[in-house]
C-alpha positions as a LaTeX table, in Angstrom:
\begin{tabular}{lrrr}
\hline
Residue & $x$ (\AA) & $y$ (\AA) & $z$ (\AA) \\
\hline
Met1 & $-3.08$ & $-10.92$ & $-22.52$ \\
Val2 & 0.56 & $-10.26$ & $-21.64$ \\
Ser3 & 1.65 & $-13.77$ & $-22.81$ \\
Leu4 & $-0.51$ & $-13.37$ & $-25.95$ \\
Val5 & 1.15 & $-10.08$ & $-26.80$ \\
His6 & 4.49 & $-11.65$ & $-26.35$ \\
Thr7 & 3.46 & $-14.66$ & $-29.09$ \\
Ile8 & 2.54 & $-11.85$ & $-31.48$ \\
Leu9 & 5.77 & $-9.95$ & $-30.98$ \\
Gln10 & 7.90 & $-13.13$ & $-31.29$ \\
Lys11 & 5.75 & $-14.29$ & $-34.33$ \\
Ala12 & 6.31 & $-10.92$ & $-36.22$ \\
Lys13 & 10.22 & $-11.17$ & $-35.69$ \\
Val14 & 10.23 & $-14.30$ & $-37.80$ \\
Asn15 & 7.38 & $-13.37$ & $-40.27$ \\
Lys16 & 4.94 & $-15.92$ & $-39.00$ \\
Ala17 & 1.56 & $-15.49$ & $-39.66$ \\
Leu18 & $-0.85$ & $-14.50$ & $-37.02$ \\
Thr19 & $-4.08$ & $-16.36$ & $-36.06$ \\
Glu20 & $-7.60$ & $-14.77$ & $-35.90$ \\
Thr21 & $-7.39$ & $-14.90$ & $-32.03$ \\
Glu22 & $-4.07$ & $-13.14$ & $-32.12$ \\
Ala23 & $-5.01$ & $-10.56$ & $-34.53$ \\
Leu24 & $-8.11$ & $-9.79$ & $-32.38$ \\
Ala25 & $-5.92$ & $-9.25$ & $-29.43$ \\
Ile26 & $-4.18$ & $-6.38$ & $-31.37$ \\
Leu27 & $-7.61$ & $-4.68$ & $-31.59$ \\
Gln28 & $-8.37$ & $-5.10$ & $-28.12$ \\
Ala29 & $-4.94$ & $-4.12$ & $-26.55$ \\
Thr30 & $-4.76$ & $-1.18$ & $-24.08$ \\
Gly31 & $-2.29$ & 0.38 & $-22.18$ \\
Ala32 & 1.29 & $-1.00$ & $-21.90$ \\
Asn33 & 0.26 & $-4.04$ & $-23.88$ \\
Leu34 & $-0.74$ & $-1.65$ & $-26.91$ \\
Ser35 & 2.62 & 0.22 & $-26.45$ \\
Phe36 & 4.37 & $-3.11$ & $-27.05$ \\
Ile37 & 2.21 & $-3.85$ & $-30.02$ \\
Leu38 & 2.79 & $-0.34$ & $-31.42$ \\
Ala39 & 6.63 & $-0.78$ & $-30.85$ \\
Gly40 & 6.37 & $-4.14$ & $-32.87$ \\
Ala41 & 4.40 & $-2.47$ & $-35.72$ \\
His42 & 6.94 & 0.41 & $-35.80$ \\
Asp43 & 9.88 & $-2.23$ & $-36.11$ \\
Leu44 & 8.08 & $-4.08$ & $-38.92$ \\
Arg45 & 7.45 & $-0.71$ & $-40.91$ \\
Glu46 & 11.00 & 0.30 & $-40.51$ \\
Lys47 & 12.40 & $-3.11$ & $-41.51$ \\
Ala48 & 10.40 & $-3.01$ & $-44.84$ \\
Phe49 & 10.52 & 0.80 & $-45.77$ \\
Gly50 & 13.19 & 2.36 & $-43.52$ \\
Ser51 & 12.53 & 6.02 & $-42.41$ \\
Arg52 & 10.67 & 6.76 & $-45.64$ \\
Ala53 & 6.84 & 7.46 & $-46.32$ \\
Glu54 & 5.22 & 7.47 & $-49.56$ \\
Leu55 & 2.47 & 10.06 & $-50.39$ \\
Cys56 & $-0.02$ & 9.79 & $-52.75$ \\
Ser57 & $-2.99$ & 12.24 & $-54.03$ \\
Ile58 & $-6.00$ & 11.94 & $-56.08$ \\
Ile59 & $-8.16$ & 13.89 & $-58.39$ \\
Asn60 & $-12.00$ & 13.50 & $-58.72$ \\
Ala61 & $-12.05$ & 13.24 & $-62.13$ \\
Lys62 & $-15.79$ & 12.36 & $-62.54$ \\
Ser63 & $-18.25$ & 13.27 & $-59.81$ \\
Gly64 & $-21.62$ & 12.04 & $-58.77$ \\
Arg65 & $-24.73$ & 10.11 & $-59.99$ \\
Cys66 & $-23.28$ & 6.77 & $-59.18$ \\
Ala67 & $-25.64$ & 3.85 & $-59.71$ \\
Glu68 & $-24.11$ & 1.95 & $-56.72$ \\
Asn69 & $-25.68$ & 2.49 & $-53.13$ \\
Cys70 & $-22.61$ & 2.31 & $-50.98$ \\
Ala71 & $-23.75$ & 3.52 & $-47.69$ \\
Phe72 & $-20.97$ & 5.72 & $-46.77$ \\
Cys73 & $-20.78$ & 7.61 & $-50.33$ \\
Ala74 & $-21.85$ & 10.95 & $-50.98$ \\
Gln75 & $-21.72$ & 10.45 & $-54.80$ \\
Ser76 & $-24.54$ & 7.84 & $-54.84$ \\
Ser77 & $-27.60$ & 8.64 & $-56.81$ \\
His78 & $-29.66$ & 6.80 & $-54.33$ \\
His79 & $-28.72$ & 9.19 & $-51.60$ \\
Asn80 & $-29.35$ & 12.76 & $-50.78$ \\
Ala81 & $-25.88$ & 14.21 & $-50.12$ \\
Gln82 & $-25.14$ & 17.75 & $-51.44$ \\
Thr83 & $-22.20$ & 16.76 & $-53.50$ \\
Pro84 & $-20.63$ & 18.39 & $-56.86$ \\
Val85 & $-21.93$ & 16.53 & $-60.17$ \\
Tyr86 & $-19.88$ & 16.90 & $-63.29$ \\
Ala87 & $-18.67$ & 14.83 & $-66.38$ \\
Leu88 & $-15.32$ & 13.57 & $-66.79$ \\
Lys89 & $-12.51$ & 16.40 & $-66.79$ \\
Ser90 & $-10.35$ & 17.01 & $-69.66$ \\
Thr91 & $-7.19$ & 15.41 & $-70.30$ \\
Glu92 & $-5.51$ & 18.66 & $-69.70$ \\
Glu93 & $-7.11$ & 19.09 & $-66.25$ \\
Ile94 & $-6.21$ & 15.56 & $-65.47$ \\
Val95 & $-2.40$ & 16.02 & $-66.11$ \\
Ala96 & $-2.23$ & 19.31 & $-64.66$ \\
Gly97 & $-3.52$ & 17.65 & $-61.35$ \\
Ala98 & $-0.53$ & 15.27 & $-61.80$ \\
Ile99 & 1.89 & 17.89 & $-62.21$ \\
Thr100 & 0.80 & 19.68 & $-59.16$ \\
Ala101 & 0.64 & 16.49 & $-57.16$ \\
Glu102 & 4.37 & 15.82 & $-58.17$ \\
Lys103 & 5.48 & 19.46 & $-56.97$ \\
Glu104 & 3.74 & 18.79 & $-53.68$ \\
Gly105 & 5.77 & 15.55 & $-53.20$ \\
Ser106 & 3.19 & 12.79 & $-53.85$ \\
His107 & 4.69 & 9.59 & $-55.53$ \\
Cys108 & 1.39 & 8.28 & $-56.60$ \\
Tyr109 & $-1.43$ & 10.19 & $-58.40$ \\
Gly110 & $-4.99$ & 8.45 & $-58.59$ \\
Ile111 & $-7.38$ & 9.10 & $-61.31$ \\
Val112 & $-11.01$ & 8.47 & $-59.79$ \\
Thr113 & $-14.37$ & 8.40 & $-61.45$ \\
Ser114 & $-17.60$ & 7.83 & $-60.08$ \\
Gly115 & $-19.80$ & 5.06 & $-61.40$ \\
Thr116 & $-19.75$ & 1.26 & $-61.49$ \\
Arg117 & $-17.48$ & 1.13 & $-64.53$ \\
Val118 & $-15.88$ & 2.91 & $-67.42$ \\
Ser119 & $-16.84$ & 1.36 & $-70.85$ \\
Pro120 & $-14.95$ & 1.68 & $-74.00$ \\
Gly121 & $-15.56$ & 4.91 & $-75.94$ \\
Asp122 & $-14.78$ & 8.76 & $-75.53$ \\
Glu123 & $-14.22$ & 8.81 & $-71.77$ \\
Phe124 & $-12.07$ & 5.98 & $-71.52$ \\
Asp125 & $-9.85$ & 6.94 & $-74.54$ \\
Arg126 & $-9.60$ & 10.26 & $-72.63$ \\
Leu127 & $-8.26$ & 8.60 & $-69.44$ \\
Leu128 & $-5.88$ & 6.42 & $-71.62$ \\
Ala129 & $-4.50$ & 9.71 & $-73.10$ \\
Ala130 & $-3.94$ & 11.28 & $-69.64$ \\
Ile131 & $-2.28$ & 8.32 & $-68.24$ \\
Arg132 & 0.12 & 8.31 & $-71.24$ \\
Glu133 & 0.74 & 12.02 & $-70.99$ \\
Ile134 & 1.43 & 11.68 & $-67.19$ \\
Arg135 & 3.84 & 8.87 & $-68.00$ \\
Ala136 & 5.55 & 11.11 & $-70.63$ \\
Thr137 & 5.87 & 14.41 & $-68.79$ \\
Thr138 & 6.26 & 13.56 & $-65.11$ \\
Arg139 & 7.81 & 11.09 & $-62.78$ \\
Ile140 & 4.83 & 10.43 & $-60.62$ \\
Ala141 & 3.21 & 7.30 & $-60.84$ \\
Pro142 & $-0.37$ & 7.18 & $-62.56$ \\
Ser143 & $-3.03$ & 5.10 & $-60.85$ \\
Ala144 & $-6.64$ & 4.47 & $-61.78$ \\
Ser145 & $-9.73$ & 3.75 & $-59.68$ \\
Leu146 & $-12.75$ & 3.29 & $-62.50$ \\
Gly147 & $-14.90$ & 0.86 & $-60.83$ \\
Ile148 & $-15.06$ & $-2.94$ & $-61.82$ \\
Leu149 & $-12.72$ & $-4.22$ & $-64.43$ \\
Asp150 & $-12.60$ & $-6.74$ & $-67.24$ \\
Asp151 & $-9.64$ & $-8.17$ & $-69.00$ \\
Leu152 & $-9.80$ & $-5.92$ & $-71.86$ \\
Thr153 & $-10.23$ & $-2.61$ & $-70.14$ \\
Ala154 & $-7.42$ & $-3.57$ & $-67.59$ \\
His155 & $-4.87$ & $-4.55$ & $-70.56$ \\
Ala156 & $-5.65$ & $-1.34$ & $-71.97$ \\
Leu157 & $-4.87$ & 0.55 & $-68.85$ \\
Ala158 & $-1.68$ & $-1.36$ & $-68.18$ \\
Asp159 & $-0.61$ & $-0.68$ & $-71.79$ \\
Ala160 & $-1.16$ & 3.10 & $-71.50$ \\
Gly161 & 1.13 & 3.08 & $-68.40$ \\
Cys162 & $-1.06$ & 2.88 & $-65.37$ \\
Ala163 & 1.09 & 1.64 & $-62.75$ \\
Thr164 & $-1.53$ & 0.78 & $-60.11$ \\
Tyr165 & $-5.26$ & $-0.19$ & $-60.05$ \\
His166 & $-6.96$ & 0.95 & $-56.96$ \\
His167 & $-10.32$ & $-0.86$ & $-56.05$ \\
Asn168 & $-11.24$ & $-1.22$ & $-52.52$ \\
Leu169 & $-13.11$ & $-4.12$ & $-50.92$ \\
Glu170 & $-14.42$ & $-1.65$ & $-48.36$ \\
Thr171 & $-15.14$ & $-4.04$ & $-45.69$ \\
Ala172 & $-15.48$ & $-7.95$ & $-44.91$ \\
Arg173 & $-17.53$ & $-10.25$ & $-47.19$ \\
Ser174 & $-19.71$ & $-10.98$ & $-44.10$ \\
Phe175 & $-20.65$ & $-7.39$ & $-43.56$ \\
Phe176 & $-20.69$ & $-6.11$ & $-47.32$ \\
Pro177 & $-24.54$ & $-6.66$ & $-47.76$ \\
Gln178 & $-25.12$ & $-4.08$ & $-45.09$ \\
Val179 & $-22.82$ & $-1.63$ & $-46.87$ \\
Cys180 & $-23.80$ & $-2.15$ & $-50.43$ \\
Ser181 & $-26.57$ & $-4.21$ & $-52.44$ \\
Thr182 & $-26.05$ & $-3.02$ & $-55.97$ \\
His183 & $-23.16$ & $-5.39$ & $-56.82$ \\
Ala184 & $-21.63$ & $-8.61$ & $-55.38$ \\
Tyr185 & $-18.47$ & $-8.82$ & $-53.30$ \\
Asp186 & $-17.16$ & $-11.23$ & $-55.73$ \\
Glu187 & $-17.10$ & $-8.75$ & $-58.47$ \\
Asp188 & $-14.75$ & $-6.73$ & $-56.35$ \\
Val189 & $-12.65$ & $-9.55$ & $-55.77$ \\
Glu190 & $-12.78$ & $-10.53$ & $-59.39$ \\
Thr191 & $-11.45$ & $-6.86$ & $-60.39$ \\
Val192 & $-8.41$ & $-7.29$ & $-58.06$ \\
Gln193 & $-7.61$ & $-10.42$ & $-59.83$ \\
Val194 & $-8.25$ & $-9.04$ & $-63.22$ \\
Ala195 & $-5.94$ & $-5.98$ & $-62.51$ \\
Lys196 & $-3.19$ & $-8.46$ & $-61.28$ \\
Arg197 & $-3.43$ & $-10.60$ & $-64.39$ \\
Ala198 & $-3.02$ & $-7.37$ & $-66.62$ \\
Gly199 & 0.23 & $-6.61$ & $-65.00$ \\
Met200 & $-0.76$ & $-3.62$ & $-62.75$ \\
Lys201 & 0.04 & $-3.39$ & $-59.02$ \\
Val202 & $-3.10$ & $-3.38$ & $-56.86$ \\
Cys203 & $-3.96$ & $-0.98$ & $-54.22$ \\
Cys204 & $-6.97$ & $-2.37$ & $-52.24$ \\
Gly205 & $-8.19$ & $-1.64$ & $-48.71$ \\
Gly206 & $-11.46$ & $-0.60$ & $-46.96$ \\
Ile207 & $-13.22$ & 1.77 & $-44.71$ \\
Phe208 & $-13.58$ & 1.35 & $-41.16$ \\
Gly209 & $-16.51$ & 2.71 & $-38.82$ \\
Leu210 & $-19.24$ & 1.49 & $-40.76$ \\
Gly211 & $-20.83$ & $-0.52$ & $-38.01$ \\
Glu212 & $-18.51$ & $-3.89$ & $-38.75$ \\
Ser213 & $-17.32$ & $-5.80$ & $-35.78$ \\
Leu214 & $-13.89$ & $-6.36$ & $-34.53$ \\
Val215 & $-13.89$ & $-9.84$ & $-36.16$ \\
Gln216 & $-14.86$ & $-8.34$ & $-39.53$ \\
Arg217 & $-12.01$ & $-5.88$ & $-39.38$ \\
Val218 & $-9.85$ & $-9.04$ & $-38.97$ \\
Glu219 & $-11.69$ & $-10.73$ & $-41.84$ \\
Leu220 & $-10.94$ & $-7.99$ & $-44.23$ \\
Ala221 & $-7.25$ & $-7.79$ & $-43.28$ \\
Met222 & $-7.12$ & $-11.59$ & $-44.02$ \\
Thr223 & $-8.91$ & $-11.39$ & $-47.18$ \\
Leu224 & $-6.44$ & $-8.76$ & $-48.45$ \\
Arg225 & $-3.52$ & $-10.99$ & $-47.13$ \\
Asp226 & $-4.87$ & $-13.90$ & $-49.20$ \\
Leu227 & $-5.33$ & $-11.85$ & $-52.38$ \\
Asp228 & $-1.64$ & $-10.63$ & $-52.14$ \\
Val229 & $-2.53$ & $-7.03$ & $-52.83$ \\
Asp230 & 0.53 & $-4.61$ & $-53.18$ \\
Ser231 & $-0.79$ & $-1.82$ & $-50.99$ \\
Val232 & $-3.57$ & $-1.22$ & $-48.64$ \\
Pro233 & $-5.33$ & 2.26 & $-47.98$ \\
Leu234 & $-7.13$ & 2.46 & $-44.56$ \\
Asn235 & $-10.13$ & 4.94 & $-44.53$ \\
Phe236 & $-12.08$ & 6.04 & $-41.61$ \\
Leu237 & $-15.73$ & 6.92 & $-41.97$ \\
Asn238 & $-16.25$ & 10.78 & $-42.14$ \\
Pro239 & $-20.01$ & 10.56 & $-41.96$ \\
Ile240 & $-21.54$ & 12.72 & $-44.66$ \\
Ala241 & $-25.05$ & 14.47 & $-44.62$ \\
Gly242 & $-27.50$ & 12.74 & $-46.71$ \\
Thr243 & $-26.16$ & 9.44 & $-46.81$ \\
Pro244 & $-27.43$ & 6.39 & $-44.56$ \\
Leu245 & $-24.52$ & 6.56 & $-42.32$ \\
Glu246 & $-24.72$ & 10.35 & $-41.63$ \\
Gly247 & $-25.49$ & 9.97 & $-37.74$ \\
Ser248 & $-22.52$ & 7.66 & $-37.31$ \\
Ser249 & $-19.91$ & 8.34 & $-34.65$ \\
Tyr250 & $-16.10$ & 8.97 & $-35.36$ \\
Leu251 & $-14.03$ & 6.26 & $-34.46$ \\
Thr252 & $-11.76$ & 6.99 & $-31.40$ \\
Pro253 & $-8.10$ & 7.89 & $-32.30$ \\
Met254 & $-6.84$ & 4.68 & $-30.42$ \\
Asp255 & $-8.97$ & 2.46 & $-32.39$ \\
Cys256 & $-7.69$ & 3.80 & $-35.70$ \\
Val257 & $-4.23$ & 3.18 & $-34.19$ \\
Arg258 & $-5.14$ & $-0.42$ & $-33.34$ \\
Ile259 & $-6.55$ & $-0.95$ & $-36.97$ \\
Ile260 & $-3.15$ & 0.30 & $-38.54$ \\
Ala261 & $-1.24$ & $-1.99$ & $-36.37$ \\
Leu262 & $-3.49$ & $-5.01$ & $-37.10$ \\
Phe263 & $-2.84$ & $-4.40$ & $-40.86$ \\
Arg264 & 0.94 & $-3.88$ & $-40.37$ \\
Tyr265 & 1.14 & $-7.18$ & $-38.44$ \\
Leu266 & $-0.99$ & $-9.11$ & $-40.92$ \\
Leu267 & 0.54 & $-7.68$ & $-44.07$ \\
Pro268 & 4.27 & $-6.96$ & $-42.94$ \\
Gln269 & 5.60 & $-6.26$ & $-46.47$ \\
Lys270 & 2.84 & $-4.34$ & $-47.79$ \\
Arg271 & 2.50 & $-0.66$ & $-48.27$ \\
Ile272 & $-0.31$ & 0.50 & $-45.83$ \\
Ser273 & $-1.39$ & 4.05 & $-46.39$ \\
Val274 & $-3.87$ & 6.06 & $-44.18$ \\
Cys275 & $-6.16$ & 8.07 & $-46.14$ \\
Gly276 & $-9.67$ & 9.41 & $-45.90$ \\
Gly277 & $-11.01$ & 10.33 & $-42.56$ \\
Arg278 & $-7.61$ & 10.69 & $-40.61$ \\
Leu279 & $-8.08$ & 14.23 & $-40.02$ \\
Gln280 & $-11.65$ & 13.66 & $-38.40$ \\
Asn281 & $-10.76$ & 10.41 & $-36.47$ \\
Leu282 & $-7.16$ & 10.46 & $-35.69$ \\
Arg283 & $-7.35$ & 13.97 & $-34.66$ \\
Asp284 & $-4.37$ & 15.01 & $-32.70$ \\
Leu285 & $-2.94$ & 11.64 & $-33.00$ \\
Gln286 & $-2.28$ & 11.71 & $-36.66$ \\
Ser287 & 1.28 & 11.22 & $-36.18$ \\
Trp288 & 0.93 & 8.15 & $-34.46$ \\
Met289 & $-0.32$ & 6.59 & $-37.88$ \\
Phe290 & 3.42 & 5.93 & $-38.49$ \\
Met291 & 4.38 & 4.43 & $-35.09$ \\
Ala292 & 1.50 & 1.95 & $-35.61$ \\
Gly293 & 3.05 & 0.89 & $-38.99$ \\
Ala294 & 1.64 & 2.99 & $-41.76$ \\
Ser295 & 4.05 & 3.41 & $-44.45$ \\
Gly296 & 2.23 & 6.33 & $-46.25$ \\
Thr297 & $-0.57$ & 8.61 & $-46.44$ \\
Met298 & $-2.85$ & 10.64 & $-48.89$ \\
Val299 & $-2.16$ & 14.25 & $-48.93$ \\
Gly300 & $-4.34$ & 17.22 & $-50.24$ \\
Asn301 & $-8.20$ & 16.80 & $-50.84$ \\
Tyr302 & $-10.22$ & 13.50 & $-51.03$ \\
Leu303 & $-13.05$ & 12.96 & $-53.42$ \\
Thr304 & $-15.75$ & 15.31 & $-51.86$ \\
Thr305 & $-14.25$ & 16.51 & $-48.74$ \\
Cys306 & $-11.39$ & 18.47 & $-47.81$ \\
Gly307 & $-7.80$ & 17.11 & $-46.60$ \\
Arg308 & $-5.38$ & 18.47 & $-44.27$ \\
Asn309 & $-3.36$ & 21.50 & $-45.12$ \\
Thr310 & $-0.23$ & 20.01 & $-47.10$ \\
Asp311 & 2.10 & 22.26 & $-45.30$ \\
Asp312 & 0.86 & 20.90 & $-41.96$ \\
Asp313 & 1.40 & 17.37 & $-43.22$ \\
Leu314 & 4.89 & 18.14 & $-44.46$ \\
Gln315 & 5.79 & 19.84 & $-41.15$ \\
Met316 & 4.53 & 16.67 & $-39.37$ \\
Phe317 & 6.80 & 14.39 & $-41.39$ \\
Lys318 & 9.69 & 16.67 & $-40.48$ \\
Asp319 & 8.91 & 16.69 & $-37.03$ \\
Leu320 & 8.72 & 12.61 & $-37.13$ \\
Glu321 & 12.17 & 12.60 & $-38.97$ \\
Ile322 & 10.42 & 10.76 & $-41.87$ \\
Glu323 & 11.81 & 11.08 & $-45.34$ \\
Thr324 & 9.07 & 11.77 & $-48.23$ \\
Asn325 & 11.37 & 12.52 & $-51.12$ \\
Gly326 & 11.90 & 9.16 & $-52.30$ \\
Cys327 & 9.41 & 6.10 & $-53.32$ \\
Cys328 & 9.04 & 3.30 & $-50.79$ \\
\hline
\end{tabular}
């Protein structure tokens, strides 16, 4: 294992791609070997992003009654989770959220709607108006997460000023049928490609702790590497009552740290942000996400669950001597 860790570190220094065996070694590292792995991940992060961290936040702009059956999601109409249900918020409410997010230090603001996709019509027109207003009145970069895209919708978003399109693959292709059966994995991959063709950056990651294997965690990372996405949000399952995964256990903090390091080694130049579930899974080791290679994190609340107190996060960045006042 020591010689394998040495090989991983040497490859990282010259930006040489890791093999699946080497990637698996990161997820299996313990003790001093893990310490060496984390030091290498920290070094890769600093080389790409310095001592800065990028903060993002989201608004749940339309909640509930989703036709998809993703096993982890509280907003699915297939499950029995007690979650808020409401129609699309007004343009004014969405823009107000962006102004608040900018004041709290976020660099990216994601407008998220439940459902398979947003079709042309009043709702989409309101979303486009909100994006234009955010562009005109703030310095924050607007992002959208509206489900599966076609070329026409993607170009309309880009023309309105949407900087980034967010669409997670959620898990490895080989495990996806155990997570969702209402749409195909290829539709998600195609959405990433459609967004890129329209000229938007793509934020695409997954959620861990669904029951996937270590090999499948590597598989997802390599898929995202092949797709050449711009940023990768890493989420850890926070089991919600009323969903099929409600009885699942949290990941251990060290497993979360290994996952973050894996993605830093496999995507050394990409933005890697730790998002949902960090409070419950990383627990007292939340500050370790940056030493493991993360270049950012989500602050504030998530879609249907509360996030960590923003003041506590800001104090953590200060304690770590990490700057948050400039985009990565």
